[in-house]
C-alpha positions as CSV (number, residue, x, y, z in Angstrom):
1,X,139.1,247.0,151.0
2,X,140.9,249.3,147.9
3,X,144.3,249.5,146.8
4,X,145.8,252.4,145.0
5,X,148.9,251.8,143.3
6,X,151.0,254.9,142.8
7,X,154.5,255.5,141.9
8,X,157.2,257.5,139.7
9,X,158.4,256.4,136.1
10,X,161.7,257.9,134.7
11,X,162.1,258.4,130.6
12,X,165.3,259.4,129.3
13,X,166.3,260.5,125.7
14,X,169.2,262.0,124.3
15,X,168.6,265.7,123.3
16,X,172.4,265.5,121.0
17,X,175.8,265.9,121.4
18,X,178.5,268.6,121.8
19,X,182.2,268.5,121.8
20,X,183.4,269.6,125.5
21,X,186.3,268.1,128.1
22,X,185.5,265.6,130.1
23,X,185.9,266.4,133.8
24,X,187.2,262.8,134.5
25,X,189.2,261.3,131.7
26,X,190.7,265.0,130.6
27,X,189.4,264.1,127.0
28,X,187.7,266.3,124.4
29,X,185.0,264.0,122.9
30,X,181.4,264.2,122.2
31,X,179.4,264.6,125.1
32,X,175.9,263.5,125.0
33,X,173.5,265.8,126.4
34,X,170.8,263.3,127.8
35,X,167.5,264.4,129.5
36,X,165.6,262.8,132.4
37,X,162.1,263.2,133.4
38,X,160.0,261.3,135.8
39,X,156.4,261.7,135.8
40,X,154.1,260.7,138.7
41,X,152.4,257.9,138.4
42,X,148.6,256.3,138.8
43,X,147.8,253.0,138.2
44,X,150.7,252.5,136.1
45,X,149.4,255.8,134.3
46,X,152.0,259.0,133.9
47,X,149.8,262.0,135.1
48,X,152.1,264.8,135.6
49,X,156.1,265.4,135.7
50,X,157.4,266.0,139.2
51,X,161.1,266.5,138.2
52,X,163.3,267.2,135.1
53,X,167.1,266.9,135.0
54,X,170.0,267.0,132.0
55,X,173.5,265.5,132.3
56,X,176.2,265.5,130.2
57,X,177.7,262.0,129.4
58,X,181.3,261.0,128.3
59,X,180.8,259.1,125.3
60,X,184.8,257.3,126.5
61,X,184.8,256.9,130.2
62,X,180.7,257.2,131.2
63,X,181.2,259.9,133.3
64,X,178.3,261.6,134.1
65,X,177.8,265.8,135.2
66,X,174.4,267.4,135.6
67,X,174.0,270.6,133.7
68,X,170.8,273.3,134.3
69,X,168.2,272.5,131.8
70,X,168.2,276.0,130.7
71,X,171.6,275.7,129.5
72,X,170.9,272.4,127.1
73,X,167.9,274.0,125.9
74,X,170.2,277.2,124.5
75,X,172.4,275.1,122.9
76,X,169.6,273.0,121.2
77,X,167.4,276.4,120.8
78,X,164.6,273.9,122.1
79,X,161.8,274.2,124.5
80,X,161.7,272.1,127.6
81,X,159.7,269.4,126.9
82,X,160.3,265.8,125.3
83,X,161.3,265.9,121.7
84,X,158.8,264.3,118.9
85,X,160.1,261.2,118.0
86,X,162.8,261.0,115.2
87,X,163.3,257.8,112.9
88,X,166.7,256.2,113.4
89,X,167.5,258.6,116.2
90,X,168.7,256.4,119.5
91,X,166.4,256.2,122.5
92,X,166.7,255.7,126.2
93,X,164.6,252.7,127.9
94,X,162.4,253.5,130.9
95,X,164.1,252.8,134.0
96,X,162.3,253.3,137.2
97,X,163.9,256.2,139.7
98,X,167.8,256.1,138.2
99,X,169.5,258.5,136.2
100,X,171.1,257.4,133.0
101,X,174.2,255.1,133.6
102,X,176.7,254.3,130.8
103,X,175.1,256.2,128.1
């Protein structure tokens, strides 16, 4: 008998911050732009991406609004993939199957 272990893993990273009006608390604040990428895993090894989402997260109330990936890429003039690691930049832990919460 063989056992095949498969699933997915979600990794999140901070793309940057933009000044914007929060839809929930109605305050102008620095909103975090957080990208979330889900990858298919086989025996706990991530193989290929199966979905990428981008969120605006209010730094005051934690409200999350999903935005288009292309819009976030245009704001920061970046390609769609994950950024190279930068020293001192906050990172987000891998959380299986959940969007960013209270970043």
